[in-house]
N, C-alpha and C positions, 0 to 999 in steps of 0.2 A: 199838259205836257211837261214832263219832268226835264229839268235843265241837265245838259250833259256834265258828267263829272270829270273834270280835268285836273283833279288833285294830283300832286306829285306822288308817284308810286315807286318808292325806293326799295332796294333789295333787303335792307336791314330789318324792316317790319313785315311781319306776316298777318295780313288781314284775312286772306283766304287763298286757297289753292283750288283751282277748278280743273278737273280731269274729265275727259271723255274719249271714247274709243272711236276709231274710224275704220271703215273697210272700203278698199278700192277694188273694183271689179272691172277687168279690161273689157270694153265694149268694142275696141279694135285691138289689133296687135300693139305691143308696147316694146320699145327698145330704150333701155337705160344702160349704156355701155360702159366699158372699161378702157376704151381707146383701142387702138390698132394692136392686134395680137401679133406676137413674134413666134408663136407656135405654128410650125409648118403643118401640122396635122389638124389643127383646129380652125375655127371660123376667123375670118379677117377682123370681124367686129363683134366680139362676144358680148353677151349681157352680163351684168353684174350678179354675182351668186354669193351665197353665204357659205359658211364652212361645210355644210351638209350638201352643198351643190344645188340648193333651190334658188331660184331667181329672187331678187330683193330689190325694194325701192328704198334708197337711202333717204333718211329724213331730210338731209340737206338738199336733195333734188326736189322733194315736194315742197320744202320751205321756200326754195328759190322761185318756183312757180307761183305759189301763193303770194309771196311778197310782190312779185312783178304784177300780178293781177290786182292786188290792193293798191299799190302805188299808182297805177294808171287809172284805176276807178276813182281814187281820191282826188288825183289831180284834175280829172275831167269834171268833177262836181264842186271843185274848190274846197275839198274837205281837209286836204293835207296842209294844214296850217299849224303854226306855232302858237297855240292859245296859252296865255300865262295861267299858272296855277292860282287858285284863290289865295288872297294875302293872309287870310286868317288860318292858314295850315299850320302844321307842326313846326317848331323851330328846328331848322336844318342848316348846314353850311351854306353860305351865300353862293359859293361856286356851283354847288349842286342845284340850287334853285335857279340861278341864272342859266345854267346849262339846259336844265329841263324846260325852262320858259322859251329858249331858243331853238328847241328840238321840235320838228314837225311830228304829226300824228303817227306816220309809219316808223319814224326813228324811235319814238317812244315804245312802239310795239315790238320791233325787230332789233332794237339796239343801234347805236351809232359808235364809231371808232373815232378817236381823236385825230384831227387833221394836222396837228403839229405837236411837238413835245410839250407835255404839261397841259394839253388841251382837254376838253370835256370829252368823256367817253362814258357810255352807259350800256351795260350788258342787257341782253334781251331777257324778258320775263317769260318768253314763249319757248317751249321745248317740244319738238316734234320727233317722235321715235322712228326708227326704220320700220318700214311696213314689210312684213315677212309672209311668205307663202309656205305653209306647212305640208301641202299635198304634192304629190309627184306631177311634174309638168313636162310635156313633150315639146321641147323648144323647136320652133320652126326655123329653117334656114332659107333665106331668101337671096336671090341674086341682085346685083346692082352694077352699073357702069357709070364711070365718070363722063360728064358732058362738058365739052369746051364752050365757054360762054360766047366766045367770038365767032366760031364757026357753026355753033349749034349742032355739032355732031359728036359721035362718041370719041372720047380721047383714047389714043392708042395705048394698050396695055394697062387700062384703068378699070378693068372688070374686078369686082369684089363680091363677097357675100357677107351677109349679117345675120346674126341671130335675132329672133323676135319672140317674145312671150305671147302666146296665142290668146285670142279673145276668150272670155269666161274665166281666166285665172284670177283668183282672189288673193288679196293682200290685207293684212290686219296690222294696225298700229295704235298708238295712243298719243293724245295731246295732253301736256301739262302746262298750265298757265297760271303764274303767280300774280296775285293782286290785280286781276283785270277789271277795267271798267266795263259796263254793259256794252257800250259802243265798240270797245275794242273786240269783245267777243263777236259783236255783230259784223265787224270787218272780216274777221276769220270766217264766219259762217257765209258771208257774201262771197269770199273767194272759194270756198268749198262749193257753193252753189254754182258759181261760174265754171268751175272744173267739171262738175256733174253735167252741166248743160252743153259742154263742148266749147265754151267761150275761152277756156284755158286748156291747153294740151300739155301732157306730161311726157318728159323724156325727149329723145332725139328722133329725127326722120319724120317730124310731123308733117312736112310737106308731101310725104308719101302715104299719109292718111293714118299715121300711127298716133298713139297717145291720148285717145278719148277713153275716160274711165267713168264708171258709175260710182258715186259716193254715197255711203250711208254712214250715219253717226249715231252715237247714243246721246241721250240727254246729258247736259253738263251737270257734273256733280261737284258742288262746292263744299270745302271743309275749312273752318277757321281753326285757330290753335287749340281751342277747347275740344272740338270734335276729333282732332288728331290725337290729343292727350287720352280721350276716352275710347279711341279706336273704334269709333261708330261705323258699323257695316254700311255698305251701299245698299239703298233700296233696290229690290229686284227690278222694279219697273223702269228705273233709270239705266239699266244695263241692256235694254233691248235696242237693237239697231233699227234705224228707219230713215226716211228721206230728210235731207238737211232742212227743208222749209218747215218740217213738222217738229223735228227734235230740237231745232235751234230757232223756234219761232220768236221767242222773247228777245234774244240778242239782235235778231234781224229787225225787230220792231224798234229796238233802241237805236240802231243805226239809221233808220228812216227818221226818227225824231231828231237825230244829230243833223242830218241832211236838211230837214225842215228848219231847224233853228239857224243853220248856217245861211240858208237862203233868206230867212227873215232878217238876219243881221246885216247881210249885204244890201238887201233892199232898203233898209232904214239908213244906212250909211251913205247911199247914193242920193238921198232926198236933201 
């Protein structure tokens, strides 16, 4: 079993950039809204659209769901720890090394903001594009009513409607990850698998049964600086969409190795 790689992965160095595409297909309706509309002729709660009028899934919305899933998953398995970088790494500023060593796994993945002026901050190496729908979609309009929690009856004058993207709608986007460790890709793959399985739901109104999506991804395509310089084309077989557990089998295995190593370390420290 290979030891997990906890080296400091700073932005100045380019070891590799990993890219892969993802596709989200609505298994149920989906509502990612823009807030309450002031347009008297439109819906009370419209869905977010791009400039062409097509529904869109912002990368920030998907990122938030994936981060929440990864954080809860890591906390449950005691994976979200601040593991120091190996001491034989490259010579870097002490503040950067100390900050990295005190940052937990999810913070290294998604970035951390300074808690005080002059404190340590670290930008995310993970970029998630908006997921766009290029086809024409007939948006559904559903009725709702506000419920008083005290009386458990309908609140007077609280009827509303909301727009819902119908089941079967497809959205396509891309992931860009700079200098990822194998287990970091595994965490992302695990969150996508949880989203595909319905363990994570996307968007609002999930209590009404909305937000379950099918997830398909391509195999990750890694490029180092030399490959970028030579503008090497992507192998055709790596551009085919498929199930998460197939296309990202390697990263998922690396995550399992991390979990096993963490369990072994915890067991030995308790003896």
